PDB file of N, CA, C and O in Angstrom:
ATOM      1  N   MET A   1       0.815  -1.194   0.000  1.00  0.00           N
ATOM      2  CA  MET A   1       0.000   0.000   0.000  1.00  0.00           C
ATOM      3  C   MET A   1       0.861   1.262   0.000  1.00  0.00           C
ATOM      4  O   MET A   1       0.600   2.192  -0.764  1.00  0.00           O
ATOM      5  N   LEU A   2       1.870   1.299   0.839  1.00  0.00           N
ATOM      6  CA  LEU A   2       2.771   2.439   0.905  1.00  0.00           C
ATOM      7  C   LEU A   2       3.520   2.605  -0.406  1.00  0.00           C
ATOM      8  O   LEU A   2       3.753   3.727  -0.856  1.00  0.00           O
ATOM      9  N   LEU A   3       3.891   1.515  -1.005  1.00  0.00           N
ATOM     10  CA  LEU A   3       4.600   1.556  -2.275  1.00  0.00           C
ATOM     11  C   LEU A   3       3.719   2.129  -3.375  1.00  0.00           C
ATOM     12  O   LEU A   3       4.198   2.881  -4.223  1.00  0.00           O
ATOM     13  N   LYS A   4       2.427   1.778  -3.369  1.00  0.00           N
ATOM     14  CA  LYS A   4       1.489   2.304  -4.367  1.00  0.00           C
ATOM     15  C   LYS A   4       1.330   3.816  -4.197  1.00  0.00           C
ATOM     16  O   LYS A   4       1.286   4.554  -5.180  1.00  0.00           O
ATOM     17  N   LYS A   5       1.246   4.270  -2.947  1.00  0.00           N
ATOM     18  CA  LYS A   5       1.106   5.710  -2.687  1.00  0.00           C
ATOM     19  C   LYS A   5       2.346   6.466  -3.135  1.00  0.00           C
ATOM     20  O   LYS A   5       2.232   7.529  -3.744  1.00  0.00           O
ATOM     21  N   LEU A   6       3.521   5.940  -2.846  1.00  0.00           N
ATOM     22  CA  LEU A   6       4.765   6.579  -3.271  1.00  0.00           C
ATOM     23  C   LEU A   6       4.874   6.631  -4.791  1.00  0.00           C
ATOM     24  O   LEU A   6       5.310   7.630  -5.362  1.00  0.00           O
ATOM     25  N   THR A   7       4.474   5.547  -5.431  1.00  0.00           N
ATOM     26  CA  THR A   7       4.505   5.491  -6.887  1.00  0.00           C
ATOM     27  C   THR A   7       3.521   6.499  -7.470  1.00  0.00           C
ATOM     28  O   THR A   7       3.836   7.188  -8.441  1.00  0.00           O
ATOM     29  N   LEU A   8       2.346   6.584  -6.887  1.00  0.00           N
ATOM     30  CA  LEU A   8       1.336   7.531  -7.356  1.00  0.00           C
ATOM     31  C   LEU A   8       1.808   8.979  -7.165  1.00  0.00           C
ATOM     32  O   LEU A   8       1.644   9.802  -8.065  1.00  0.00           O
ATOM     33  N   VAL A   9       2.379   9.289  -6.025  1.00  0.00           N
ATOM     34  CA  VAL A   9       2.894  10.630  -5.749  1.00  0.00           C
ATOM     35  C   VAL A   9       4.027  10.971  -6.717  1.00  0.00           C
ATOM     36  O   VAL A   9       4.100  12.089  -7.227  1.00  0.00           O
ATOM     37  N   THR A  10       4.882  10.030  -6.959  1.00  0.00           N
ATOM     38  CA  THR A  10       5.988  10.239  -7.898  1.00  0.00           C
ATOM     39  C   THR A  10       5.469  10.475  -9.303  1.00  0.00           C
ATOM     40  O   THR A  10       5.960  11.356 -10.009  1.00  0.00           O
ATOM     41  N   LEU A  11       4.484   9.698  -9.713  1.00  0.00           N
ATOM     42  CA  LEU A  11       3.894   9.857 -11.049  1.00  0.00           C
ATOM     43  C   LEU A  11       3.234  11.221 -11.188  1.00  0.00           C
ATOM     44  O   LEU A  11       3.392  11.879 -12.216  1.00  0.00           O
ATOM     45  N   VAL A  12       2.512  11.648 -10.190  1.00  0.00           N
ATOM     46  CA  VAL A  12       1.859  12.966 -10.209  1.00  0.00           C
ATOM     47  C   VAL A  12       2.913  14.069 -10.277  1.00  0.00           C
ATOM     48  O   VAL A  12       2.747  15.047 -11.006  1.00  0.00           O
ATOM     49  N   ALA A  13       3.983  13.912  -9.527  1.00  0.00           N
ATOM     50  CA  ALA A  13       5.053  14.919  -9.532  1.00  0.00           C
ATOM     51  C   ALA A  13       5.722  15.001 -10.909  1.00  0.00           C
ATOM     52  O   ALA A  13       6.042  16.090 -11.387  1.00  0.00           O
ATOM     53  N   ILE A  14       5.924  13.861 -11.528  1.00  0.00           N
ATOM     54  CA  ILE A  14       6.547  13.845 -12.862  1.00  0.00           C
ATOM     55  C   ILE A  14       5.634  14.487 -13.884  1.00  0.00           C
ATOM     56  O   ILE A  14       6.086  15.274 -14.716  1.00  0.00           O
ATOM     57  N   ILE A  15       4.340  14.157 -13.831  1.00  0.00           N
ATOM     58  CA  ILE A  15       3.385  14.725 -14.791  1.00  0.00           C
ATOM     59  C   ILE A  15       3.269  16.233 -14.591  1.00  0.00           C
ATOM     60  O   ILE A  15       3.270  16.985 -15.565  1.00  0.00           O
ATOM     61  N   SER A  16       3.171  16.676 -13.363  1.00  0.00           N
ATOM     62  CA  SER A  16       3.061  18.124 -13.124  1.00  0.00           C
ATOM     63  C   SER A  16       4.362  18.829 -13.508  1.00  0.00           C
ATOM     64  O   SER A  16       4.336  19.969 -13.972  1.00  0.00           O
ATOM     65  N   GLY A  17       5.483  18.164 -13.319  1.00  0.00           N
ATOM     66  CA  GLY A  17       6.761  18.741 -13.730  1.00  0.00           C
ATOM     67  C   GLY A  17       6.838  18.903 -15.233  1.00  0.00           C
ATOM     68  O   GLY A  17       7.355  19.908 -15.721  1.00  0.00           O
ATOM     69  N   CYS A  18       6.337  17.938 -15.969  1.00  0.00           N
ATOM     70  CA  CYS A  18       6.329  18.032 -17.433  1.00  0.00           C
ATOM     71  C   CYS A  18       5.408  19.149 -17.901  1.00  0.00           C
ATOM     72  O   CYS A  18       5.720  19.859 -18.856  1.00  0.00           O
ATOM     73  N   ALA A  19       4.280  19.301 -17.229  1.00  0.00           N
ATOM     74  CA  ALA A  19       3.344  20.365 -17.593  1.00  0.00           C
ATOM     75  C   ALA A  19       3.975  21.730 -17.343  1.00  0.00           C
ATOM     76  O   ALA A  19       3.784  22.655 -18.132  1.00  0.00           O
ATOM     77  N   ASN A  20       4.707  21.860 -16.275  1.00  0.00           N
ATOM     78  CA  ASN A  20       5.356  23.128 -15.970  1.00  0.00           C
ATOM     79  C   ASN A  20       6.492  23.421 -16.939  1.00  0.00           C
ATOM     80  O   ASN A  20       6.768  24.585 -17.226  1.00  0.00           O
ATOM     81  N   ASN A  21       7.149  22.396 -17.444  1.00  0.00           N
ATOM     82  CA  ASN A  21       8.234  22.610 -18.395  1.00  0.00           C
ATOM     83  C   ASN A  21       7.742  23.270 -19.667  1.00  0.00           C
ATOM     84  O   ASN A  21       8.417  24.147 -20.205  1.00  0.00           O
ATOM     85  N   SER A  22       6.579  22.868 -20.157  1.00  0.00           N
ATOM     86  CA  SER A  22       6.067  23.496 -21.380  1.00  0.00           C
ATOM     87  C   SER A  22       5.711  24.959 -21.116  1.00  0.00           C
ATOM     88  O   SER A  22       5.928  25.815 -21.973  1.00  0.00           O
ATOM     89  N   ALA A  23       5.164  25.248 -19.931  1.00  0.00           N
ATOM     90  CA  ALA A  23       4.853  26.634 -19.582  1.00  0.00           C
ATOM     91  C   ALA A  23       6.145  27.440 -19.443  1.00  0.00           C
ATOM     92  O   ALA A  23       6.220  28.592 -19.873  1.00  0.00           O
ATOM     93  N   LEU A  24       7.155  26.823 -18.841  1.00  0.00           N
ATOM     94  CA  LEU A  24       8.445  27.505 -18.702  1.00  0.00           C
ATOM     95  C   LEU A  24       9.074  27.765 -20.060  1.00  0.00           C
ATOM     96  O   LEU A  24       9.650  28.828 -20.292  1.00  0.00           O
ATOM     97  N   GLU A  25       8.965  26.801 -20.950  1.00  0.00           N
ATOM     98  CA  GLU A  25       9.518  26.985 -22.298  1.00  0.00           C
ATOM     99  C   GLU A  25       8.808  28.116 -23.026  1.00  0.00           C
ATOM    100  O   GLU A  25       9.436  28.891 -23.747  1.00  0.00           O
ATOM    101  N   ALA A  26       7.499  28.206 -22.835  1.00  0.00           N
ATOM    102  CA  ALA A  26       6.745  29.299 -23.455  1.00  0.00           C
ATOM    103  C   ALA A  26       7.181  30.641 -22.878  1.00  0.00           C
ATOM    104  O   ALA A  26       7.347  31.614 -23.614  1.00  0.00           O
ATOM    105  N   ASN A  27       7.365  30.692 -21.569  1.00  0.00           N
ATOM    106  CA  ASN A  27       7.831  31.930 -20.937  1.00  0.00           C
ATOM    107  C   ASN A  27       9.231  32.297 -21.408  1.00  0.00           C
ATOM    108  O   ASN A  27       9.517  33.467 -21.665  1.00  0.00           O
ATOM    109  N   ILE A  28      10.102  31.298 -21.520  1.00  0.00           N
ATOM    110  CA  ILE A  28      11.464  31.555 -21.986  1.00  0.00           C
ATOM    111  C   ILE A  28      11.454  32.047 -23.427  1.00  0.00           C
ATOM    112  O   ILE A  28      12.203  32.959 -23.775  1.00  0.00           O
ATOM    113  N   ALA A  29      10.620  31.457 -24.261  1.00  0.00           N
ATOM    114  CA  ALA A  29      10.518  31.902 -25.658  1.00  0.00           C
ATOM    115  C   ALA A  29      10.015  33.340 -25.722  1.00  0.00           C
ATOM    116  O   ALA A  29      10.495  34.142 -26.523  1.00  0.00           O
ATOM    117  N   SER A  30       9.046  33.654 -24.872  1.00  0.00           N
ATOM    118  CA  SER A  30       8.522  35.022 -24.827  1.00  0.00           C
ATOM    119  C   SER A  30       9.600  36.004 -24.375  1.00  0.00           C
ATOM    120  O   SER A  30       9.746  37.086 -24.943  1.00  0.00           O
ATOM    121  N   LEU A  31      10.341  35.619 -23.364  1.00  0.00           N
ATOM    122  CA  LEU A  31      11.416  36.485 -22.873  1.00  0.00           C
ATOM    123  C   LEU A  31      12.520  36.647 -23.914  1.00  0.00           C
ATOM    124  O   LEU A  31      13.082  37.732 -24.060  1.00  0.00           O
ATOM    125  N   ASN A  32      12.833  35.575 -24.635  1.00  0.00           N
ATOM    126  CA  ASN A  32      13.835  35.673 -25.701  1.00  0.00           C
ATOM    127  C   ASN A  32      13.395  36.642 -26.788  1.00  0.00           C
ATOM    128  O   ASN A  32      14.202  37.414 -27.306  1.00  0.00           O
ATOM    129  N   THR A  33      12.118  36.597 -27.129  1.00  0.00           N
ATOM    130  CA  THR A  33      11.588  37.528 -28.125  1.00  0.00           C
ATOM    131  C   THR A  33      11.702  38.964 -27.631  1.00  0.00           C
ATOM    132  O   THR A  33      12.084  39.860 -28.383  1.00  0.00           O
ATOM    133  N   LYS A  34      11.372  39.175 -26.372  1.00  0.00           N
ATOM    134  CA  LYS A  34      11.471  40.527 -25.810  1.00  0.00           C
ATOM    135  C   LYS A  34      12.918  41.003 -25.785  1.00  0.00           C
ATOM    136  O   LYS A  34      13.193  42.167 -26.078  1.00  0.00           O
ATOM    137  N   VAL A  35      13.835  40.121 -25.441  1.00  0.00           N
ATOM    138  CA  VAL A  35      15.256  40.490 -25.425  1.00  0.00           C
ATOM    139  C   VAL A  35      15.730  40.840 -26.841  1.00  0.00           C
ATOM    140  O   VAL A  35      16.473  41.802 -27.033  1.00  0.00           O
ATOM    141  N   ASP A  36      15.296  40.058 -27.819  1.00  0.00           N
ATOM    142  CA  ASP A  36      15.665  40.349 -29.209  1.00  0.00           C
ATOM    143  C   ASP A  36      15.130  41.707 -29.648  1.00  0.00           C
ATOM    144  O   ASP A  36      15.830  42.464 -30.320  1.00  0.00           O
ATOM    145  N   ASN A  37      13.884  42.020 -29.267  1.00  0.00           N
ATOM    146  CA  ASN A  37      13.304  43.330 -29.607  1.00  0.00           C
ATOM    147  C   ASN A  37      14.082  44.460 -28.942  1.00  0.00           C
ATOM    148  O   ASN A  37      14.365  45.478 -29.574  1.00  0.00           O
ATOM    149  N   LEU A  38      14.424  44.284 -27.676  1.00  0.00           N
ATOM    150  CA  LEU A  38      15.190  45.316 -26.969  1.00  0.00           C
ATOM    151  C   LEU A  38      16.581  45.483 -27.580  1.00  0.00           C
ATOM    152  O   LEU A  38      17.090  46.599 -27.681  1.00  0.00           O
ATOM    153  N   THR A  39      17.187  44.379 -27.984  1.00  0.00           N
ATOM    154  CA  THR A  39      18.504  44.452 -28.615  1.00  0.00           C
ATOM    155  C   THR A  39      18.428  45.241 -29.916  1.00  0.00           C
ATOM    156  O   THR A  39      19.306  46.053 -30.207  1.00  0.00           O
ATOM    157  N   ALA A  40      17.380  45.002 -30.695  1.00  0.00           N
ATOM    158  CA  ALA A  40      17.205  45.739 -31.948  1.00  0.00           C
ATOM    159  C   ALA A  40      17.001  47.226 -31.673  1.00  0.00           C
ATOM    160  O   ALA A  40      17.548  48.071 -32.382  1.00  0.00           O
ATOM    161  N   LYS A  41      16.221  47.544 -30.654  1.00  0.00           N
ATOM    162  CA  LYS A  41      15.987  48.952 -30.313  1.00  0.00           C
ATOM    163  C   LYS A  41      17.265  49.628 -29.837  1.00  0.00           C
ATOM    164  O   LYS A  41      17.529  50.778 -30.190  1.00  0.00           O
ATOM    165  N   VAL A  42      18.053  48.929 -29.046  1.00  0.00           N
ATOM    166  CA  VAL A  42      19.320  49.484 -28.567  1.00  0.00           C
ATOM    167  C   VAL A  42      20.262  49.728 -29.744  1.00  0.00           C
ATOM    168  O   VAL A  42      20.946  50.750 -29.791  1.00  0.00           O
ATOM    169  N   SER A  43      20.297  48.804 -30.680  1.00  0.00           N
ATOM    170  CA  SER A  43      21.144  48.986 -31.861  1.00  0.00           C
ATOM    171  C   SER A  43      20.696  50.192 -32.667  1.00  0.00           C
ATOM    172  O   SER A  43      21.523  50.967 -33.149  1.00  0.00           O
ATOM    173  N   SER A  44      19.393  50.350 -32.812  1.00  0.00           N
ATOM    174  CA  SER A  44      18.852  51.495 -33.537  1.00  0.00           C
ATOM    175  C   SER A  44      19.215  52.799 -32.826  1.00  0.00           C
ATOM    176  O   SER A  44      19.635  53.764 -33.464  1.00  0.00           O
ATOM    177  N   LEU A  45      19.053  52.820 -31.511  1.00  0.00           N
ATOM    178  CA  LEU A  45      19.400  54.019 -30.748  1.00  0.00           C
ATOM    179  C   LEU A  45      20.899  54.296 -30.812  1.00  0.00           C
ATOM    180  O   LEU A  45      21.319  55.452 -30.848  1.00  0.00           O
ATOM    181  N   SER A  46      21.690  53.256 -30.825  1.00  0.00           N
ATOM    182  CA  SER A  46      23.138  53.426 -30.913  1.00  0.00           C
ATOM    183  C   SER A  46      23.510  54.069 -32.247  1.00  0.00           C
ATOM    184  O   SER A  46      24.367  54.951 -32.300  1.00  0.00           O
ATOM    185  N   THR A  47      22.868  53.628 -33.309  1.00  0.00           N
ATOM    186  CA  THR A  47      23.115  54.214 -34.629  1.00  0.00           C
ATOM    187  C   THR A  47      22.706  55.681 -34.653  1.00  0.00           C
ATOM    188  O   THR A  47      23.431  56.524 -35.182  1.00  0.00           O
ATOM    189  N   LYS A  48      21.554  55.982 -34.085  1.00  0.00           N
ATOM    190  CA  LYS A  48      21.089  57.371 -34.039  1.00  0.00           C
ATOM    191  C   LYS A  48      22.025  58.226 -33.187  1.00  0.00           C
ATOM    192  O   LYS A  48      22.317  59.368 -33.542  1.00  0.00           O
ATOM    193  N   THR A  49      22.493  57.683 -32.078  1.00  0.00           N
ATOM    194  CA  THR A  49      23.416  58.409 -31.214  1.00  0.00           C
ATOM    195  C   THR A  49      24.721  58.709 -31.945  1.00  0.00           C
ATOM    196  O   THR A  49      25.269  59.805 -31.828  1.00  0.00           O
ATOM    197  N   ASP A  50      25.210  57.734 -32.695  1.00  0.00           N
ATOM    198  CA  ASP A  50      26.431  57.957 -33.472  1.00  0.00           C
ATOM    199  C   ASP A  50      26.219  59.052 -34.506  1.00  0.00           C
ATOM    200  O   ASP A  50      27.101  59.882 -34.724  1.00  0.00           O
ATOM    201  N   SER A  51      25.051  59.057 -35.146  1.00  0.00           N
ATOM    202  CA  SER A  51      24.742  60.081 -36.143  1.00  0.00           C
ATOM    203  C   SER A  51      24.693  61.469 -35.500  1.00  0.00           C
ATOM    204  O   SER A  51      25.251  62.429 -36.031  1.00  0.00           O
ATOM    205  N   VAL A  52      24.024  61.560 -34.359  1.00  0.00           N
ATOM    206  CA  VAL A  52      23.932  62.846 -33.663  1.00  0.00           C
ATOM    207  C   VAL A  52      25.317  63.294 -33.196  1.00  0.00           C
ATOM    208  O   VAL A  52      25.643  64.479 -33.270  1.00  0.00           O
ATOM    209  N   SER A  53      26.118  62.369 -32.723  1.00  0.00           N
ATOM    210  CA  SER A  53      27.466  62.693 -32.272  1.00  0.00           C
ATOM    211  C   SER A  53      28.309  63.245 -33.415  1.00  0.00           C
ATOM    212  O   SER A  53      29.066  64.200 -33.234  1.00  0.00           O
ATOM    213  N   THR A  54      28.174  62.640 -34.588  1.00  0.00           N
ATOM    214  CA  THR A  54      28.896  63.130 -35.759  1.00  0.00           C
ATOM    215  C   THR A  54      28.457  64.550 -36.114  1.00  0.00           C
ATOM    216  O   THR A  54      29.287  65.400 -36.434  1.00  0.00           O
ATOM    217  N   LYS A  55      27.160  64.799 -36.057  1.00  0.00           N
ATOM    218  CA  LYS A  55      26.645  66.136 -36.360  1.00  0.00           C
ATOM    219  C   LYS A  55      27.133  67.158 -35.326  1.00  0.00           C
ATOM    220  O   LYS A  55      27.479  68.284 -35.683  1.00  0.00           O
ATOM    221  N   VAL A  56      27.161  66.774 -34.068  1.00  0.00           N
ATOM    222  CA  VAL A  56      27.632  67.678 -33.017  1.00  0.00           C
ATOM    223  C   VAL A  56      29.106  68.009 -33.232  1.00  0.00           C
ATOM    224  O   VAL A  56      29.516  69.160 -33.078  1.00  0.00           O
ATOM    225  N   ASN A  57      29.900  67.003 -33.589  1.00  0.00           N
ATOM    226  CA  ASN A  57      31.320  67.248 -33.856  1.00  0.00           C
ATOM    227  C   ASN A  57      31.504  68.181 -35.047  1.00  0.00           C
ATOM    228  O   ASN A  57      32.378  69.048 -35.030  1.00  0.00           O
ATOM    229  N   ALA A  58      30.681  68.005 -36.084  1.00  0.00           N
ATOM    230  CA  ALA A  58      30.763  68.882 -37.249  1.00  0.00           C
ATOM    231  C   ALA A  58      30.388  70.314 -36.872  1.00  0.00           C
ATOM    232  O   ALA A  58      31.026  71.268 -37.317  1.00  0.00           O
ATOM    233  N   LEU A  59      29.355  70.456 -36.053  1.00  0.00           N
ATOM    234  CA  LEU A  59      28.965  71.799 -35.600  1.00  0.00           C
ATOM    235  C   LEU A  59      30.049  72.434 -34.745  1.00  0.00           C
ATOM    236  O   LEU A  59      30.278  73.641 -34.827  1.00  0.00           O
ATOM    237  N   GLY A  60      30.712  71.638 -33.934  1.00  0.00           N
ATOM    238  CA  GLY A  60      31.816  72.156 -33.125  1.00  0.00           C
ATOM    239  C   GLY A  60      32.950  72.665 -33.990  1.00  0.00           C
ATOM    240  O   GLY A  60      33.538  73.708 -33.706  1.00  0.00           O
ATOM    241  N   ALA A  61      33.262  71.919 -35.059  1.00  0.00           N
ATOM    242  CA  ALA A  61      34.315  72.359 -35.972  1.00  0.00           C
ATOM    243  C   ALA A  61      33.917  73.664 -36.670  1.00  0.00           C
ATOM    244  O   ALA A  61      34.742  74.563 -36.832  1.00  0.00           O
ATOM    245  N   LYS A  62      32.652  73.758 -37.078  1.00  0.00           N
ATOM    246  CA  LYS A  62      32.173  74.998 -37.707  1.00  0.00           C
ATOM    247  C   LYS A  62      32.226  76.160 -36.722  1.00  0.00           C
ATOM    248  O   LYS A  62      32.564  77.283 -37.096  1.00  0.00           O
ATOM    249  N   GLN A  63      31.892  75.888 -35.469  1.00  0.00           N
ATOM    250  CA  GLN A  63      31.936  76.937 -34.448  1.00  0.00           C
ATOM    251  C   GLN A  63      33.368  77.416 -34.246  1.00  0.00           C
ATOM    252  O   GLN A  63      33.608  78.612 -34.086  1.00  0.00           O
ATOM    253  N   ASP A  64      34.313  76.494 -34.253  1.00  0.00           N
ATOM    254  CA  ASP A  64      35.718  76.882 -34.111  1.00  0.00           C
ATOM    255  C   ASP A  64      36.153  77.770 -35.271  1.00  0.00           C
ATOM    256  O   ASP A  64      36.856  78.759 -35.065  1.00  0.00           O
ATOM    257  N   LYS A  65      35.738  77.423 -36.493  1.00  0.00           N
ATOM    258  CA  LYS A  65      36.076  78.242 -37.667  1.00  0.00           C
ATOM    259  C   LYS A  65      35.449  79.628 -37.558  1.00  0.00           C
ATOM    260  O   LYS A  65      36.080  80.637 -37.875  1.00  0.00           O
ATOM    261  N   MET A  66      34.184  79.659 -37.102  1.00  0.00           N
ATOM    262  CA  MET A  66      33.511  80.953 -36.971  1.00  0.00           C
ATOM    263  C   MET A  66      34.173  81.797 -35.884  1.00  0.00           C
ATOM    264  O   MET A  66      34.309  83.009 -36.046  1.00  0.00           O
ATOM    265  N   SER A  67      34.577  81.186 -34.804  1.00  0.00           N
ATOM    266  CA  SER A  67      35.260  81.924 -33.737  1.00  0.00           C
ATOM    267  C   SER A  67      36.568  82.514 -34.252  1.00  0.00           C
ATOM    268  O   SER A  67      36.912  83.654 -33.939  1.00  0.00           O
ATOM    269  N   SER A  68      37.285  81.736 -35.034  1.00  0.00           N
ATOM    270  CA  SER A  68      38.534  82.225 -35.612  1.00  0.00           C
ATOM    271  C   SER A  68      38.261  83.387 -36.567  1.00  0.00           C
ATOM    272  O   SER A  68      38.982  84.385 -36.558  1.00  0.00           O
ATOM    273  N   ALA A  69      37.219  83.255 -37.390  1.00  0.00           N
ATOM    274  CA  ALA A  69      36.871  84.329 -38.319  1.00  0.00           C
ATOM    275  C   ALA A  69      36.454  85.590 -37.563  1.00  0.00           C
ATOM    276  O   ALA A  69      36.798  86.699 -37.971  1.00  0.00           O
ATOM    277  N   ILE A  70      35.722  85.428 -36.478  1.00  0.00           N
ATOM    278  CA  ILE A  70      35.298  86.583 -35.675  1.00  0.00           C
ATOM    279  C   ILE A  70      36.507  87.264 -35.052  1.00  0.00           C
ATOM    280  O   ILE A  70      36.575  88.492 -35.024  1.00  0.00           O
ATOM    281  N   LYS A  71      37.463  86.483 -34.551  1.00  0.00           N
ATOM    282  CA  LYS A  71      38.674  87.071 -33.988  1.00  0.00           C
ATOM    283  C   LYS A  71      39.442  87.852 -35.055  1.00  0.00           C
ATOM    284  O   LYS A  71      39.911  88.963 -34.806  1.00  0.00           O
ATOM    285  N   ASP A  72      39.564  87.261 -36.248  1.00  0.00           N
ATOM    286  CA  ASP A  72      40.257  87.953 -37.332  1.00  0.00           C
ATOM    287  C   ASP A  72      39.547  89.249 -37.707  1.00  0.00           C
ATOM    288  O   ASP A  72      40.191  90.268 -37.956  1.00  0.00           O
ATOM    289  N   THR A  73      38.220  89.205 -37.745  1.00  0.00           N
ATOM    290  CA  THR A  73      37.438  90.399 -38.068  1.00  0.00           C
ATOM    291  C   THR A  73      37.615  91.460 -36.991  1.00  0.00           C
ATOM    292  O   THR A  73      37.776  92.639 -37.304  1.00  0.00           O
ATOM    293  N   ASN A  74      37.587  91.055 -35.738  1.00  0.00           N
ATOM    294  CA  ASN A  74      37.779  92.012 -34.646  1.00  0.00           C
ATOM    295  C   ASN A  74      39.164  92.661 -34.712  1.00  0.00           C
ATOM    296  O   ASN A  74      39.310  93.855 -34.450  1.00  0.00           O
ATOM    297  N   MET A  75      40.179  91.864 -35.065  1.00  0.00           N
ATOM    298  CA  MET A  75      41.528  92.424 -35.199  1.00  0.00           C
ATOM    299  C   MET A  75      41.570  93.431 -36.352  1.00  0.00           C
ATOM    300  O   MET A  75      42.203  94.480 -36.238  1.00  0.00           O
ATOM    301  N   ALA A  76      40.901  93.115 -37.455  1.00  0.00           N
ATOM    302  CA  ALA A  76      40.877  94.035 -38.589  1.00  0.00           C
ATOM    303  C   ALA A  76      40.137  95.318 -38.219  1.00  0.00           C
ATOM    304  O   ALA A  76      40.551  96.406 -38.618  1.00  0.00           O
ATOM    305  N   VAL A  77      39.058  95.203 -37.469  1.00  0.00           N
ATOM    306  CA  VAL A  77      38.299  96.382 -37.031  1.00  0.00           C
ATOM    307  C   VAL A  77      39.157  97.231 -36.099  1.00  0.00           C
ATOM    308  O   VAL A  77      39.170  98.457 -36.208  1.00  0.00           O
ATOM    309  N   ASP A  78      39.866  96.586 -35.191  1.00  0.00           N
ATOM    310  CA  ASP A  78      40.741  97.330 -34.276  1.00  0.00           C
ATOM    311  C   ASP A  78      41.831  98.082 -35.045  1.00  0.00           C
ATOM    312  O   ASP A  78      42.142  99.231 -34.732  1.00  0.00           O
ATOM    313  N   LYS A  79      42.404  97.428 -36.046  1.00  0.00           N
ATOM    314  CA  LYS A  79      43.431  98.089 -36.852  1.00  0.00           C
ATOM    315  C   LYS A  79      42.842  99.264 -37.626  1.00  0.00           C
ATOM    316  O   LYS A  79      43.458 100.325 -37.723  1.00  0.00           O
ATOM    317  N   ALA A  80      41.648  99.066 -38.172  1.00  0.00           N
ATOM    318  CA  ALA A  80      41.009 100.161 -38.911  1.00  0.00           C
ATOM    319  C   ALA A  80      40.695 101.326 -37.969  1.00  0.00           C
ATOM    320  O   ALA A  80      40.903 102.484 -38.330  1.00  0.00           O
ATOM    321  N   ASN A  81      40.206 101.032 -36.784  1.00  0.00           N
ATOM    322  CA  ASN A  81      39.932 102.093 -35.814  1.00  0.00           C
ATOM    323  C   ASN A  81      41.215 102.823 -35.418  1.00  0.00           C
ATOM    324  O   ASN A  81      41.220 104.044 -35.261  1.00  0.00           O
ATOM    325  N   GLU A  82      42.285 102.076 -35.261  1.00  0.00           N
ATOM    326  CA  GLU A  82      43.564 102.692 -34.913  1.00  0.00           C
ATOM    327  C   GLU A  82      44.042 103.616 -36.040  1.00  0.00           C
ATOM    328  O   GLU A  82      44.546 104.707 -35.776  1.00  0.00           O
ATOM    329  N   ARG A  83      43.886 103.186 -37.274  1.00  0.00           N
ATOM    330  CA  ARG A  83      44.277 104.037 -38.424  1.00  0.00           C
ATOM    331  C   ARG A  83      43.446 105.310 -38.462  1.00  0.00           C
ATOM    332  O   ARG A  83      43.955 106.406 -38.695  1.00  0.00           O
ATOM    333  N   ILE A  84      42.140 105.128 -38.222  1.00  0.00           N
ATOM    334  CA  ILE A  84      41.264 106.312 -38.237  1.00  0.00           C
ATOM    335  C   ILE A  84      41.652 107.253 -37.106  1.00  0.00           C
ATOM    336  O   ILE A  84      41.694 108.468 -37.299  1.00  0.00           O
ATOM    337  N   ASP A  85      41.936 106.703 -35.926  1.00  0.00           N
ATOM    338  CA  ASP A  85      42.353 107.536 -34.803  1.00  0.00           C
ATOM    339  C   ASP A  85      43.652 108.270 -35.133  1.00  0.00           C
ATOM    340  O   ASP A  85      43.808 109.441 -34.785  1.00  0.00           O
ATOM    341  N   ASN A  86      44.577 107.595 -35.797  1.00  0.00           N
ATOM    342  CA  ASN A  86      45.838 108.219 -36.176  1.00  0.00           C
ATOM    343  C   ASN A  86      45.603 109.339 -37.205  1.00  0.00           C
ATOM    344  O   ASN A  86      46.240 110.390 -37.141  1.00  0.00           O
ATOM    345  N   MET A  87      44.688 109.101 -38.146  1.00  0.00           N
ATOM    346  CA  MET A  87      44.397 110.125 -39.160  1.00  0.00           C
ATOM    347  C   MET A  87      43.757 111.348 -38.496  1.00  0.00           C
ATOM    348  O   MET A  87      44.095 112.487 -38.817  1.00  0.00           O
ATOM    349  N   VAL A  88      42.826 111.096 -37.565  1.00  0.00           N
ATOM    350  CA  VAL A  88      42.161 112.199 -36.883  1.00  0.00           C
ATOM    351  C   VAL A  88      43.178 112.969 -36.054  1.00  0.00           C
ATOM    352  O   VAL A  88      43.142 114.199 -36.023  1.00  0.00           O
ATOM    353  N   ALA A  89      44.069 112.278 -35.393  1.00  0.00           N
ATOM    354  CA  ALA A  89      45.081 112.934 -34.564  1.00  0.00           C
ATOM    355  C   ALA A  89      46.002 113.786 -35.430  1.00  0.00           C
ATOM    356  O   ALA A  89      46.414 114.863 -34.998  1.00  0.00           O
ATOM    357  N   SER A  90      46.331 113.350 -36.611  1.00  0.00           N
ATOM    358  CA  SER A  90      47.215 114.123 -37.465  1.00  0.00           C
ATOM    359  C   SER A  90      46.528 115.369 -38.004  1.00  0.00           C
ATOM    360  O   SER A  90      47.201 116.370 -38.250  1.00  0.00           O
ATOM    361  N   TYR A  91      45.207 115.346 -38.199  1.00  0.00           N
ATOM    362  CA  TYR A  91      44.477 116.536 -38.641  1.00  0.00           C
ATOM    363  C   TYR A  91      44.317 117.546 -37.527  1.00  0.00           C
ATOM    364  O   TYR A  91      44.245 118.745 -37.795  1.00  0.00           O
ATOM    365  N   LYS A  92      44.259 117.094 -36.281  1.00  0.00           N
ATOM    366  CA  LYS A  92      44.096 118.009 -35.177  1.00  0.00           C
ATOM    367  C   LYS A  92      45.372 118.797 -34.921  1.00  0.00           C
ATOM    368  O   LYS A  92      45.304 119.912 -34.404  1.00  0.00           O
ATOM    369  N   LYS A  93      46.510 118.262 -35.260  1.00  0.00           N
ATOM    370  CA  LYS A  93      47.774 118.937 -34.991  1.00  0.00           C
ATOM    371  C   LYS A  93      47.915 120.102 -35.845  1.00  0.00           C
ATOM    372  O   LYS A  93      48.921 120.807 -35.768  1.00  0.00           O
TER     373      LYS A  93
END
C-alpha cells in the first residue's frame, strides 16, 4: 500500500513537472523575443546616437572656424579704428 502511494505521488510529480516545463519553455521563448526586440531597439538608438554625435562634432568644428573668423574680423576692425584715430590725430595737430 505504501509503495502504491509513493509510486502515485511520484507519477503525479513527474506529470506536473512536465506540464510546468512546457509553460516555462513558453515563458522563456517570450522572454527571448522581448530580449531580441530590446537588442534591436538598442542597436537602432546606438546608430542614431552615433549620427547625432557626428553632427555635433561637425557643428563644433564649424563653431571653431567661426570663432577664428570673428577674432580675425575684430583684429581688422581694431586696426582700422587705430588708423582712423591716427588720421584724426594728425588733422588736429
